[in-house]
C-alpha positions in Angstrom: 0.0 0.0 0.0 1.3 3.4 -1.0 0.8 6.8 0.6 -0.7 9.1 -2.0 -0.9 12.8 -1.4 -3.9 14.2 -3.4 -3.8 18.0 -3.8 -7.1 19.1 -5.2 -9.4 22.0 -4.4 -12.4 20.9 -6.5 -14.7 18.6 -4.3 -15.9 16.5 -7.2 -12.4 15.9 -8.5 -11.2 15.2 -5.0 -14.0 12.6 -4.5 -13.1 10.8 -7.8 -9.4 10.7 -7.0 -10.1 9.5 -3.4 -12.4 6.7 -4.7 -9.8 5.5 -7.2 -6.9 5.6 -4.7 -8.9 3.7 -2.1 -10.2 1.1 -4.6 -6.5 0.5 -5.6 -5.9 -0.2 -1.9 -3.6 2.8 -1.3 -3.6 5.3 1.6 -4.9 8.7 0.5 -3.7 11.9 2.3 -5.6 15.0 1.1 -5.4 18.7 1.0 -6.8 21.5 -1.1 -3.9 24.0 -1.2 -0.2 24.1 -2.0 1.2 25.4 1.3 -0.6 22.7 3.3 0.5 20.1 0.7 4.1 21.1 1.1 3.9 20.8 4.9 2.0 17.5 4.7 4.5 16.0 2.3 7.4 16.8 4.6 5.7 14.9 7.4 4.0 11.9 5.7 6.6 11.4 2.9 4.2 10.2 0.2 5.1 7.6 -2.4 3.3 9.6 -5.1 1.6 13.0 -5.4 -1.5 13.8 -7.5 -1.3 17.5 -8.0 -3.9 19.9 -9.3 -2.0 22.8 -10.8 -4.6 25.5 -10.1 -4.8 25.4 -6.3 -4.8 28.2 -3.7 -2.1 29.6 -1.5 0.7 28.0 -3.5 -0.1 26.9 -7.1 1.0 23.5 -8.4 4.1 24.9 -10.1 5.3 26.6 -7.0 4.6 23.5 -5.0 6.6 21.2 -7.2 9.5 23.7 -7.4 9.8 23.8 -3.6 9.1 20.1 -3.2 11.9 19.1 -5.5 14.4 21.1 -3.4 14.2 18.4 -0.7 16.7 15.6 -1.4 14.2 12.8 -0.4 11.6 14.3 -2.7 13.6 14.2 -5.9 12.4 10.6 -6.6 8.8 10.9 -5.6 6.6 10.8 -8.7 4.4 13.9 -9.1 1.5 13.7 -11.5 0.0 17.0 -12.6 -3.8 16.7 -12.9 -5.3 19.6 -14.7 -8.4 20.7 -16.7 -6.1 23.1 -18.6 -4.8 20.3 -20.8 -3.1 22.4 -23.4 0.3 21.4 -24.7 2.0 24.5 -23.2 0.4 23.7 -19.8 1.6 20.1 -20.0 5.1 21.2 -21.1 5.3 23.7 -18.3 4.3 21.1 -15.7 6.9 18.7 -16.9 9.6 21.3 -17.1 8.8 22.5 -13.6 9.4 19.0 -12.1 6.2 16.9 -12.6 6.8 13.4 -13.9 3.6 13.1 -15.8 0.4 14.8 -16.8 -3.2 13.6 -16.5 -5.8 15.8 -18.2 -9.2 16.3 -16.6 -11.7 15.0 -17.0 -10.2 11.5 -16.9 -11.6 8.0 -16.7 -10.8 5.9 -13.7 -8.8 3.6 -15.9 -6.5 6.4 -16.8 -5.8 7.3 -13.2 -5.2 3.6 -12.4 -2.7 3.4 -15.3 -0.8 6.4 -13.9 -0.6 4.9 -10.4 0.6 1.6 -11.8 3.1 3.3 -14.1 4.7 5.4 -11.3 4.5 3.4 -8.1 7.2 1.0 -7.0 6.3 -2.6 -7.8 7.3 -4.0 -4.4 6.2 -3.1 -0.9 9.9 -3.1 0.2 10.6 -0.3 -2.3 7.8 1.8 -0.9 9.0 1.3 2.7 12.4 2.5 1.8 11.3 6.2 1.6 
């Protein structure tokens, strides 16, 4: 079971992400703003982050820039999740430090594929963080 930090300020999008993460038997940790997400990440050390880019207090780009400054955080997959799914937005997210981009709206199968693609295959690998 992986710890997945979900950073999302839209209640419907948060609900969908939570359902998928729970169905996949992972532990969700949630917040709706970037500053709280940064503080939470430092404490819970998630195995993966699902990051809405347009969030209050510290947007997704600012979050990922600061998050990547921490040595332990350099290898944590960050998946940008955004309704602004234009090529420039996707490119900016990837250049800033996100590992992948999932456009909204998405199907549950697309989210599951992202989780499978980016999470360690073995429980021992997850425990090492």
